mmJSON file of the N, C-alpha and C atoms, coordinates in Angstrom:
{"data_MODEL":{"atom_site":{
"group_PDB":["ATOM","ATOM","ATOM","ATOM","ATOM","ATOM","ATOM","ATOM","ATOM","ATOM","ATOM","ATOM","ATOM","ATOM","ATOM","ATOM","ATOM","ATOM","ATOM","ATOM","ATOM","ATOM","ATOM","ATOM","ATOM","ATOM","ATOM","ATOM","ATOM","ATOM","ATOM","ATOM","ATOM","ATOM","ATOM","ATOM","ATOM","ATOM","ATOM","ATOM","ATOM","ATOM","ATOM","ATOM","ATOM","ATOM","ATOM","ATOM","ATOM","ATOM","ATOM","ATOM","ATOM","ATOM","ATOM","ATOM","ATOM","ATOM","ATOM","ATOM","ATOM","ATOM","ATOM","ATOM","ATOM","ATOM","ATOM","ATOM","ATOM","ATOM","ATOM","ATOM","ATOM","ATOM","ATOM","ATOM","ATOM","ATOM","ATOM","ATOM","ATOM","ATOM","ATOM","ATOM","ATOM","ATOM","ATOM","ATOM","ATOM","ATOM","ATOM","ATOM","ATOM","ATOM","ATOM","ATOM","ATOM","ATOM","ATOM","ATOM","ATOM","ATOM","ATOM","ATOM","ATOM","ATOM","ATOM","ATOM","ATOM","ATOM","ATOM","ATOM","ATOM","ATOM","ATOM","ATOM","ATOM","ATOM","ATOM","ATOM","ATOM","ATOM","ATOM","ATOM","ATOM","ATOM","ATOM","ATOM","ATOM","ATOM","ATOM","ATOM","ATOM","ATOM","ATOM"],
"id":[1,2,3,4,5,6,7,8,9,10,11,12,13,14,15,16,17,18,19,20,21,22,23,24,25,26,27,28,29,30,31,32,33,34,35,36,37,38,39,40,41,42,43,44,45,46,47,48,49,50,51,52,53,54,55,56,57,58,59,60,61,62,63,64,65,66,67,68,69,70,71,72,73,74,75,76,77,78,79,80,81,82,83,84,85,86,87,88,89,90,91,92,93,94,95,96,97,98,99,100,101,102,103,104,105,106,107,108,109,110,111,112,113,114,115,116,117,118,119,120,121,122,123,124,125,126,127,128,129,130,131,132,133,134,135],
"type_symbol":["N","C","C","N","C","C","N","C","C","N","C","C","N","C","C","N","C","C","N","C","C","N","C","C","N","C","C","N","C","C","N","C","C","N","C","C","N","C","C","N","C","C","N","C","C","N","C","C","N","C","C","N","C","C","N","C","C","N","C","C","N","C","C","N","C","C","N","C","C","N","C","C","N","C","C","N","C","C","N","C","C","N","C","C","N","C","C","N","C","C","N","C","C","N","C","C","N","C","C","N","C","C","N","C","C","N","C","C","N","C","C","N","C","C","N","C","C","N","C","C","N","C","C","N","C","C","N","C","C","N","C","C","N","C","C"],
"label_atom_id":["N","CA","C","N","CA","C","N","CA","C","N","CA","C","N","CA","C","N","CA","C","N","CA","C","N","CA","C","N","CA","C","N","CA","C","N","CA","C","N","CA","C","N","CA","C","N","CA","C","N","CA","C","N","CA","C","N","CA","C","N","CA","C","N","CA","C","N","CA","C","N","CA","C","N","CA","C","N","CA","C","N","CA","C","N","CA","C","N","CA","C","N","CA","C","N","CA","C","N","CA","C","N","CA","C","N","CA","C","N","CA","C","N","CA","C","N","CA","C","N","CA","C","N","CA","C","N","CA","C","N","CA","C","N","CA","C","N","CA","C","N","CA","C","N","CA","C","N","CA","C","N","CA","C","N","CA","C"],
"label_alt_id":[null,null,null,null,null,null,null,null,null,null,null,null,null,null,null,null,null,null,null,null,null,null,null,null,null,null,null,null,null,null,null,null,null,null,null,null,null,null,null,null,null,null,null,null,null,null,null,null,null,null,null,null,null,null,null,null,null,null,null,null,null,null,null,null,null,null,null,null,null,null,null,null,null,null,null,null,null,null,null,null,null,null,null,null,null,null,null,null,null,null,null,null,null,null,null,null,null,null,null,null,null,null,null,null,null,null,null,null,null,null,null,null,null,null,null,null,null,null,null,null,null,null,null,null,null,null,null,null,null,null,null,null,null,null,null],
"label_comp_id":["MET","MET","MET","ILE","ILE","ILE","ARG","ARG","ARG","LYS","LYS","LYS","SER","SER","SER","LEU","LEU","LEU","GLU","GLU","GLU","SER","SER","SER","GLY","GLY","GLY","ILE","ILE","ILE","THR","THR","THR","PRO","PRO","PRO","VAL","VAL","VAL","TRP","TRP","TRP","ALA","ALA","ALA","CYS","CYS","CYS","ARG","ARG","ARG","LYS","LYS","LYS","GLU","GLU","GLU","ASN","ASN","ASN","THR","THR","THR","GLY","GLY","GLY","SER","SER","SER","LEU","LEU","LEU","HIS","HIS","HIS","LEU","LEU","LEU","ALA","ALA","ALA","GLN","GLN","GLN","SER","SER","SER","LEU","LEU","LEU","GLY","GLY","GLY","PHE","PHE","PHE","VAL","VAL","VAL","ILE","ILE","ILE","THR","THR","THR","LYS","LYS","LYS","VAL","VAL","VAL","VAL","VAL","VAL","PRO","PRO","PRO","PHE","PHE","PHE","TYR","TYR","TYR","ARG","ARG","ARG","LEU","LEU","LEU","ALA","ALA","ALA","GLY","GLY","GLY"],
"label_asym_id":["A","A","A","A","A","A","A","A","A","A","A","A","A","A","A","A","A","A","A","A","A","A","A","A","A","A","A","A","A","A","A","A","A","A","A","A","A","A","A","A","A","A","A","A","A","A","A","A","A","A","A","A","A","A","A","A","A","A","A","A","A","A","A","A","A","A","A","A","A","A","A","A","A","A","A","A","A","A","A","A","A","A","A","A","A","A","A","A","A","A","A","A","A","A","A","A","A","A","A","A","A","A","A","A","A","A","A","A","A","A","A","A","A","A","A","A","A","A","A","A","A","A","A","A","A","A","A","A","A","A","A","A","A","A","A"],
"label_entity_id":["1","1","1","1","1","1","1","1","1","1","1","1","1","1","1","1","1","1","1","1","1","1","1","1","1","1","1","1","1","1","1","1","1","1","1","1","1","1","1","1","1","1","1","1","1","1","1","1","1","1","1","1","1","1","1","1","1","1","1","1","1","1","1","1","1","1","1","1","1","1","1","1","1","1","1","1","1","1","1","1","1","1","1","1","1","1","1","1","1","1","1","1","1","1","1","1","1","1","1","1","1","1","1","1","1","1","1","1","1","1","1","1","1","1","1","1","1","1","1","1","1","1","1","1","1","1","1","1","1","1","1","1","1","1","1"],
"label_seq_id":[1,1,1,2,2,2,3,3,3,4,4,4,5,5,5,6,6,6,7,7,7,8,8,8,9,9,9,10,10,10,11,11,11,12,12,12,13,13,13,14,14,14,15,15,15,16,16,16,17,17,17,18,18,18,19,19,19,20,20,20,21,21,21,22,22,22,23,23,23,24,24,24,25,25,25,26,26,26,27,27,27,28,28,28,29,29,29,30,30,30,31,31,31,32,32,32,33,33,33,34,34,34,35,35,35,36,36,36,37,37,37,38,38,38,39,39,39,40,40,40,41,41,41,42,42,42,43,43,43,44,44,44,45,45,45],
"pdbx_PDB_ins_code":[null,null,null,null,null,null,null,null,null,null,null,null,null,null,null,null,null,null,null,null,null,null,null,null,null,null,null,null,null,null,null,null,null,null,null,null,null,null,null,null,null,null,null,null,null,null,null,null,null,null,null,null,null,null,null,null,null,null,null,null,null,null,null,null,null,null,null,null,null,null,null,null,null,null,null,null,null,null,null,null,null,null,null,null,null,null,null,null,null,null,null,null,null,null,null,null,null,null,null,null,null,null,null,null,null,null,null,null,null,null,null,null,null,null,null,null,null,null,null,null,null,null,null,null,null,null,null,null,null,null,null,null,null,null,null],
"Cartn_x":[-10.746,-10.061,-9.419,-8.874,-8.276,-9.336,-10.466,-11.55,-12.023,-12.231,-12.69,-11.673,-10.392,-9.35,-9.398,-9.461,-9.508,-10.745,-11.888,-13.123,-13.015,-12.186,-12.014,-10.871,-10.254,-9.168,-7.829,-7.733,-6.498,-5.765,-4.481,-3.683,-3.135,-3.571,-3.058,-1.585,-0.807,0.61,0.868,1.632,1.995,3.492,3.923,5.355,5.692,6.751,7.246,8.7,9.4,10.778,10.797,11.808,11.857,11.978,12.479,12.579,11.217,10.231,8.891,8.132,8.476,7.914,6.406,5.868,4.42,3.694,4.173,3.571,3.758,4.948,5.23,4.302,4.124,3.255,1.793,1.368,-0.004,-0.227,0.697,0.575,0.474,1.334,1.308,0.01,-0.514,-1.772,-2.958,-2.818,-3.874,-3.709,-2.661,-2.463,-1.391,-0.731,0.338,1.573,2.327,3.576,4.692,5.899,7.046,7.393,7.385,7.715,8.953,9.34,10.502,11.061,12.382,13.055,13.91,13.727,14.475,15.326,16.444,17.274,16.567,16.928,16.357,17.485,17.324,18.376,17.919,18.859,18.598,19.843,19.685,20.82,21.644,22.934,23.822,23.767,23.935,24.028,22.775],
"Cartn_y":[-0.224,0.154,-1.067,-1.962,-3.176,-3.986,-4.175,-4.955,-4.321,-3.007,-2.3,-2.434,-2.327,-2.478,-3.862,-4.888,-6.254,-6.494,-5.965,-6.115,-5.433,-4.397,-3.655,-4.206,-5.289,-5.891,-5.199,-4.378,-3.655,-4.386,-4.608,-5.255,-4.194,-4.207,-3.223,-3.501,-2.445,-2.547,-1.653,-2.152,-1.392,-1.152,0.054,0.357,1.163,0.754,1.512,1.147,1.995,1.695,0.599,-0.255,-1.369,-0.885,0.325,0.882,1.304,1.436,1.839,0.585,0.088,-1.188,-1.138,0.008,0.12,-0.112,0.527,0.374,-1.054,-1.598,-2.963,-3.961,-3.836,-4.752,-4.586,-3.357,-3.138,-3.804,-3.618,-4.236,-5.75,-6.338,-7.79,-8.249,-7.476,-7.867,-7.806,-7.022,-6.912,-7.933,-8.75,-9.813,-9.555,-8.402,-8.115,-8.932,-9.357,-10.078,-9.356,-9.449,-8.814,-9.613,-8.941,-9.594,-9.003,-7.809,-7.156,-6.145,-6.1,-5.107,-4.274,-2.962,-2.079,-1.123,-0.653,0.297,1.627,2.309,3.611,4.62,5.637,6.642,7.991,8.748,10.095,10.936,12.213,13.104,13.174,13.165,13.272,14.696,14.816,16.133,16.58],
"Cartn_z":[-17.473,-18.675,-19.334,-18.519,-19.07,-19.802,-19.17,-19.774,-21.075,-21.066,-22.27,-23.396,-23.058,-24.064,-24.697,-23.859,-24.371,-25.23,-24.802,-25.575,-26.937,-27.02,-28.268,-29.125,-28.67,-29.428,-29.232,-28.192,-27.892,-26.763,-26.946,-25.91,-24.96,-23.704,-22.75,-22.428,-22.265,-21.923,-20.72,-19.778,-18.587,-18.632,-18.411,-18.405,-17.155,-16.495,-15.344,-15.109,-14.382,-14.02,-12.962,-13.003,-12.046,-10.604,-10.397,-9.056,-8.497,-9.362,-8.935,-8.493,-7.323,-6.863,-6.671,-6.286,-6.12,-7.438,-8.485,-9.803,-10.316,-10.111,-10.541,-9.855,-8.552,-7.813,-8.219,-8.47,-8.919,-10.268,-11.187,-12.513,-12.385,-11.583,-11.402,-10.748,-9.817,-9.161,-10.128,-11.203,-12.212,-13.331,-13.239,-14.216,-15.267,-15.197,-16.142,-15.766,-16.77,-16.544,-17.29,-16.758,-17.404,-18.662,-19.802,-21.062,-21.709,-21.265,-21.856,-20.862,-20.767,-19.94,-20.881,-20.845,-21.734,-20.905,-21.479,-20.727,-20.521,-19.474,-19.15,-19.19,-19.984,-20.146,-19.596,-19.052,-18.613,-18.867,-18.904,-19.094,-17.816,-17.952,-16.79,-16.241,-14.948,-14.351,-13.786],
"occupancy":[1.0,1.0,1.0,1.0,1.0,1.0,1.0,1.0,1.0,1.0,1.0,1.0,1.0,1.0,1.0,1.0,1.0,1.0,1.0,1.0,1.0,1.0,1.0,1.0,1.0,1.0,1.0,1.0,1.0,1.0,1.0,1.0,1.0,1.0,1.0,1.0,1.0,1.0,1.0,1.0,1.0,1.0,1.0,1.0,1.0,1.0,1.0,1.0,1.0,1.0,1.0,1.0,1.0,1.0,1.0,1.0,1.0,1.0,1.0,1.0,1.0,1.0,1.0,1.0,1.0,1.0,1.0,1.0,1.0,1.0,1.0,1.0,1.0,1.0,1.0,1.0,1.0,1.0,1.0,1.0,1.0,1.0,1.0,1.0,1.0,1.0,1.0,1.0,1.0,1.0,1.0,1.0,1.0,1.0,1.0,1.0,1.0,1.0,1.0,1.0,1.0,1.0,1.0,1.0,1.0,1.0,1.0,1.0,1.0,1.0,1.0,1.0,1.0,1.0,1.0,1.0,1.0,1.0,1.0,1.0,1.0,1.0,1.0,1.0,1.0,1.0,1.0,1.0,1.0,1.0,1.0,1.0,1.0,1.0,1.0],
"B_iso_or_equiv":[0.0,0.0,0.0,0.0,0.0,0.0,0.0,0.0,0.0,0.0,0.0,0.0,0.0,0.0,0.0,0.0,0.0,0.0,0.0,0.0,0.0,0.0,0.0,0.0,0.0,0.0,0.0,0.0,0.0,0.0,0.0,0.0,0.0,0.0,0.0,0.0,0.0,0.0,0.0,0.0,0.0,0.0,0.0,0.0,0.0,0.0,0.0,0.0,0.0,0.0,0.0,0.0,0.0,0.0,0.0,0.0,0.0,0.0,0.0,0.0,0.0,0.0,0.0,0.0,0.0,0.0,0.0,0.0,0.0,0.0,0.0,0.0,0.0,0.0,0.0,0.0,0.0,0.0,0.0,0.0,0.0,0.0,0.0,0.0,0.0,0.0,0.0,0.0,0.0,0.0,0.0,0.0,0.0,0.0,0.0,0.0,0.0,0.0,0.0,0.0,0.0,0.0,0.0,0.0,0.0,0.0,0.0,0.0,0.0,0.0,0.0,0.0,0.0,0.0,0.0,0.0,0.0,0.0,0.0,0.0,0.0,0.0,0.0,0.0,0.0,0.0,0.0,0.0,0.0,0.0,0.0,0.0,0.0,0.0,0.0],
"pdbx_formal_charge":[null,null,null,null,null,null,null,null,null,null,null,null,null,null,null,null,null,null,null,null,null,null,null,null,null,null,null,null,null,null,null,null,null,null,null,null,null,null,null,null,null,null,null,null,null,null,null,null,null,null,null,null,null,null,null,null,null,null,null,null,null,null,null,null,null,null,null,null,null,null,null,null,null,null,null,null,null,null,null,null,null,null,null,null,null,null,null,null,null,null,null,null,null,null,null,null,null,null,null,null,null,null,null,null,null,null,null,null,null,null,null,null,null,null,null,null,null,null,null,null,null,null,null,null,null,null,null,null,null,null,null,null,null,null,null],
"auth_seq_id":[1,1,1,2,2,2,3,3,3,4,4,4,5,5,5,6,6,6,7,7,7,8,8,8,9,9,9,10,10,10,11,11,11,12,12,12,13,13,13,14,14,14,15,15,15,16,16,16,17,17,17,18,18,18,19,19,19,20,20,20,21,21,21,22,22,22,23,23,23,24,24,24,25,25,25,26,26,26,27,27,27,28,28,28,29,29,29,30,30,30,31,31,31,32,32,32,33,33,33,34,34,34,35,35,35,36,36,36,37,37,37,38,38,38,39,39,39,40,40,40,41,41,41,42,42,42,43,43,43,44,44,44,45,45,45],
"auth_comp_id":["MET","MET","MET","ILE","ILE","ILE","ARG","ARG","ARG","LYS","LYS","LYS","SER","SER","SER","LEU","LEU","LEU","GLU","GLU","GLU","SER","SER","SER","GLY","GLY","GLY","ILE","ILE","ILE","THR","THR","THR","PRO","PRO","PRO","VAL","VAL","VAL","TRP","TRP","TRP","ALA","ALA","ALA","CYS","CYS","CYS","ARG","ARG","ARG","LYS","LYS","LYS","GLU","GLU","GLU","ASN","ASN","ASN","THR","THR","THR","GLY","GLY","GLY","SER","SER","SER","LEU","LEU","LEU","HIS","HIS","HIS","LEU","LEU","LEU","ALA","ALA","ALA","GLN","GLN","GLN","SER","SER","SER","LEU","LEU","LEU","GLY","GLY","GLY","PHE","PHE","PHE","VAL","VAL","VAL","ILE","ILE","ILE","THR","THR","THR","LYS","LYS","LYS","VAL","VAL","VAL","VAL","VAL","VAL","PRO","PRO","PRO","PHE","PHE","PHE","TYR","TYR","TYR","ARG","ARG","ARG","LEU","LEU","LEU","ALA","ALA","ALA","GLY","GLY","GLY"],
"auth_asym_id":["A","A","A","A","A","A","A","A","A","A","A","A","A","A","A","A","A","A","A","A","A","A","A","A","A","A","A","A","A","A","A","A","A","A","A","A","A","A","A","A","A","A","A","A","A","A","A","A","A","A","A","A","A","A","A","A","A","A","A","A","A","A","A","A","A","A","A","A","A","A","A","A","A","A","A","A","A","A","A","A","A","A","A","A","A","A","A","A","A","A","A","A","A","A","A","A","A","A","A","A","A","A","A","A","A","A","A","A","A","A","A","A","A","A","A","A","A","A","A","A","A","A","A","A","A","A","A","A","A","A","A","A","A","A","A"],
"auth_atom_id":["N","CA","C","N","CA","C","N","CA","C","N","CA","C","N","CA","C","N","CA","C","N","CA","C","N","CA","C","N","CA","C","N","CA","C","N","CA","C","N","CA","C","N","CA","C","N","CA","C","N","CA","C","N","CA","C","N","CA","C","N","CA","C","N","CA","C","N","CA","C","N","CA","C","N","CA","C","N","CA","C","N","CA","C","N","CA","C","N","CA","C","N","CA","C","N","CA","C","N","CA","C","N","CA","C","N","CA","C","N","CA","C","N","CA","C","N","CA","C","N","CA","C","N","CA","C","N","CA","C","N","CA","C","N","CA","C","N","CA","C","N","CA","C","N","CA","C","N","CA","C","N","CA","C","N","CA","C"],
"pdbx_PDB_model_num":[1,1,1,1,1,1,1,1,1,1,1,1,1,1,1,1,1,1,1,1,1,1,1,1,1,1,1,1,1,1,1,1,1,1,1,1,1,1,1,1,1,1,1,1,1,1,1,1,1,1,1,1,1,1,1,1,1,1,1,1,1,1,1,1,1,1,1,1,1,1,1,1,1,1,1,1,1,1,1,1,1,1,1,1,1,1,1,1,1,1,1,1,1,1,1,1,1,1,1,1,1,1,1,1,1,1,1,1,1,1,1,1,1,1,1,1,1,1,1,1,1,1,1,1,1,1,1,1,1,1,1,1,1,1,1]
}}}
């Protein structure tokens, strides 16, 4: 999917919470790099 996206001129983006270490490590192993960290909000309670 990454290759097809790049061939089509689409920039693939990976998003996950920093606590999701499995997803983070997979993304990094596929060549993704952290370019932006955004806050994560949830409802209290």
